[in-house]
C-alpha positions as CSV (number, residue, x, y, z in Angstrom):
1,M,64.1,70.1,67.2
2,S,63.8,73.4,69.0
3,K,63.5,73.8,72.8
4,L,59.9,74.9,72.5
5,A,59.0,71.8,70.4
6,R,60.5,69.6,73.1
7,I,58.5,71.2,75.9
8,R,55.4,70.8,74.0
9,N,56.1,67.2,73.2
10,H,56.8,66.5,76.9
11,R,53.6,68.1,77.8
12,T,51.6,66.0,75.2
13,E,53.1,62.7,76.6
14,S,52.2,63.8,80.3
15,R,48.7,64.7,79.3
16,A,48.3,61.2,77.5
17,A,49.6,59.4,80.6
18,E,47.2,61.4,82.9
19,A,44.2,60.5,80.5
20,R,45.2,56.8,80.4
21,P,47.0,56.0,83.7
22,E,47.3,52.2,82.7
23,L,50.0,53.3,80.2
24,A,52.1,54.8,83.0
25,S,51.6,51.8,85.3
26,A,51.5,48.9,82.8
27,P,53.6,46.0,84.1
28,S,56.6,44.9,82.1
29,A,56.6,41.8,79.8
30,P,56.3,38.4,81.5
31,A,59.6,36.8,82.2
32,L,60.2,33.1,81.4
33,G,63.0,31.0,82.8
34,P,64.1,28.2,85.1
35,A,64.0,28.4,88.9
36,E,64.8,26.2,91.8
37,V,62.2,25.2,94.3
38,V,63.3,26.2,97.9
39,A,60.1,25.7,99.8
40,V,56.9,23.8,99.2
41,G,53.4,24.9,100.2
42,P,49.8,23.8,99.4
43,G,49.2,24.7,95.7
44,R,52.3,26.9,95.5
45,V,56.1,26.9,95.8
46,E,58.8,29.3,96.7
47,V,61.4,29.5,94.0
48,A,64.8,31.0,93.5
49,L,64.8,33.0,90.3
50,P,68.0,33.7,88.3
51,G,70.0,36.3,90.2
52,G,68.9,35.0,93.6
53,V,65.6,36.7,93.7
54,R,62.9,34.7,95.5
55,A,59.3,34.5,94.5
56,T,56.1,32.6,95.3
57,A,54.7,30.8,92.3
58,R,51.4,29.0,91.8
59,L,51.3,25.5,90.2
60,A,49.8,25.8,86.8
61,L,50.4,22.4,85.2
62,A,48.1,20.3,83.2
63,Y,48.8,17.3,85.5
64,L,49.0,16.9,89.2
65,Y,52.6,17.3,90.5
66,E,54.0,17.1,94.0
67,P,57.1,19.4,94.0
68,A,60.1,18.8,96.1
69,V,62.8,21.1,97.4
70,G,65.7,21.1,94.8
71,D,63.4,20.6,91.8
72,E,64.1,22.8,88.7
73,V,60.9,24.2,87.3
74,L,60.0,26.5,84.5
75,V,58.4,29.7,85.8
76,I,56.7,32.5,84.0
77,G,55.8,35.7,85.9
78,H,55.7,39.5,86.2
79,T,54.5,42.0,88.8
80,A,51.1,40.4,88.9
81,G,52.4,36.9,90.0
82,H,54.5,33.9,89.1
83,Y,53.4,30.5,87.8
84,V,55.0,27.1,87.4
85,I,54.2,25.9,83.8
86,G,56.7,23.1,83.5
87,V,59.1,20.8,85.3
88,L,62.7,20.7,83.9
89,R,64.3,18.3,86.5
90,G,62.1,16.9,89.3
91,R,62.1,14.4,92.2
92,G,58.5,15.0,93.1
93,R,55.8,12.7,92.2
94,A,53.6,13.4,89.3
95,V,50.0,12.1,89.4
96,L,47.6,11.3,86.7
97,E,44.1,11.4,88.3
98,V,40.9,11.4,86.4
99,P,37.3,10.7,87.6
100,G,35.5,7.7,86.3
101,D,37.0,5.0,84.0
102,L,40.3,5.4,82.1
103,D,41.4,3.4,79.0
104,V,45.0,3.4,77.7
105,H,45.3,1.9,74.3
106,A,48.4,1.4,72.1
107,V,46.7,1.2,68.6
108,G,48.8,-1.1,66.4
109,G,51.6,-1.1,68.9
110,T,52.9,-2.3,72.3
111,L,52.1,-0.7,75.6
112,R,55.2,-0.6,78.0
113,L,55.2,0.5,81.6
114,R,58.7,0.9,83.1
115,G,60.0,2.1,86.3
116,D,63.7,2.3,87.3
117,R,62.8,1.4,90.9
118,G,59.8,-0.8,90.2
119,V,56.2,-1.0,89.0
120,C,53.4,-1.3,91.4
121,L,49.8,-2.3,90.6
122,E,47.2,-1.8,93.3
123,G,43.4,-2.3,93.2
124,R,40.5,-4.0,94.8
125,E,40.4,-6.2,91.8
126,V,43.1,-6.9,89.2
127,E,42.3,-8.8,86.1
128,V,44.7,-10.0,83.4
129,R,43.5,-11.4,80.1
130,A,45.9,-12.6,77.4
131,S,46.2,-15.4,74.8
132,K,49.8,-15.9,76.0
133,L,51.3,-14.8,79.3
134,E,55.1,-14.9,80.0
135,L,56.7,-14.2,83.4
136,V,60.5,-13.9,83.7
137,A,62.0,-13.0,87.1
138,A,65.0,-13.9,89.2
139,A,62.8,-14.6,92.3
140,V,59.0,-14.8,92.8
141,T,57.1,-14.7,96.1
142,E,53.4,-15.3,96.2
143,T,51.2,-14.9,99.2
144,F,47.5,-15.8,99.1
145,T,44.8,-16.5,101.5
146,S,43.3,-19.0,99.1
147,L,44.5,-20.1,95.6
148,R,42.6,-22.1,93.0
149,Q,44.1,-23.1,89.7
150,R,42.4,-24.8,86.8
151,V,44.3,-26.1,83.8
152,S,42.3,-27.8,81.1
153,E,45.2,-29.5,79.3
154,L,48.8,-30.0,80.5
155,W,50.5,-28.7,83.7
156,S,54.2,-29.2,83.5
157,V,56.8,-28.0,86.0
158,R,60.5,-28.5,85.7
159,A,62.6,-27.5,88.7
160,G,66.1,-28.2,90.1
161,Q,64.5,-29.2,93.4
162,T,61.0,-29.0,94.9
163,H,60.0,-28.7,98.5
164,T,56.4,-28.7,99.7
165,V,55.2,-28.2,103.2
166,V,51.5,-28.6,104.1
167,D,50.5,-27.6,107.6
168,G,47.2,-29.6,107.4
169,S,46.2,-32.6,105.2
170,S,47.2,-33.2,101.6
171,Y,45.0,-35.0,99.2
172,T,45.9,-36.0,95.7
173,Q,43.4,-37.7,93.2
174,A,44.1,-38.9,89.6
175,K,43.0,-41.7,87.3
176,S,46.5,-43.1,87.3
177,A,49.7,-42.0,89.1
178,A,53.3,-43.0,88.7
179,I,56.4,-42.1,90.8
180,L,59.7,-42.7,89.0
181,S,63.0,-42.2,90.6
182,E,66.5,-43.0,89.5
183,E,67.5,-43.7,93.0
184,R,65.7,-44.5,96.2
185,V,62.2,-43.6,97.3
186,T,61.4,-43.1,101.0
187,I,58.0,-43.1,102.6
188,N,58.1,-42.3,106.3
189,G,55.1,-42.1,108.5
190,K,53.6,-43.4,111.8
191,A,51.1,-45.5,109.7
192,I,51.1,-46.3,106.0
193,H,48.0,-47.9,104.5
194,L,48.1,-49.5,101.1
195,G,45.0,-50.7,99.2
């Protein structure tokens, strides 16, 4: 290519850039990669990008997520801004929040809820319906203001030992009753009435 042709080509490109300035100032392609959360703010976080560059990124996740310092997130961004679009390794709390009623149904399968540190159910009213209910635990603690139980058939309890303390009065009624002991039976009270 001759020198004159190179000069004309340069002038043509310069005129095109002047006619369409967005071509000259167009941002580079968006960058996608992991980043570490170094600071947390309302609706946005400050992240450390690869290479040590810091940037402010807005949360753009499909679910509510409370970031924590040290989380590893997936960030996409360019000169116009950065956005968090995924969580690679996080300690922050993820929140699923919807207005109105919510149904979770495992069609033809089993629904399992599992937490390494525990599972907490909280609500003004909690209702459990099942044809069969099994509870297995090393220890159970129940605290009620008032408890009413109704069993239409058999209520059977087998324990190594039982200990019952009633602060007020205790009343038991049955059509027939029997106390069977392999050893002695002790009844102790200030007054004992039979009949």
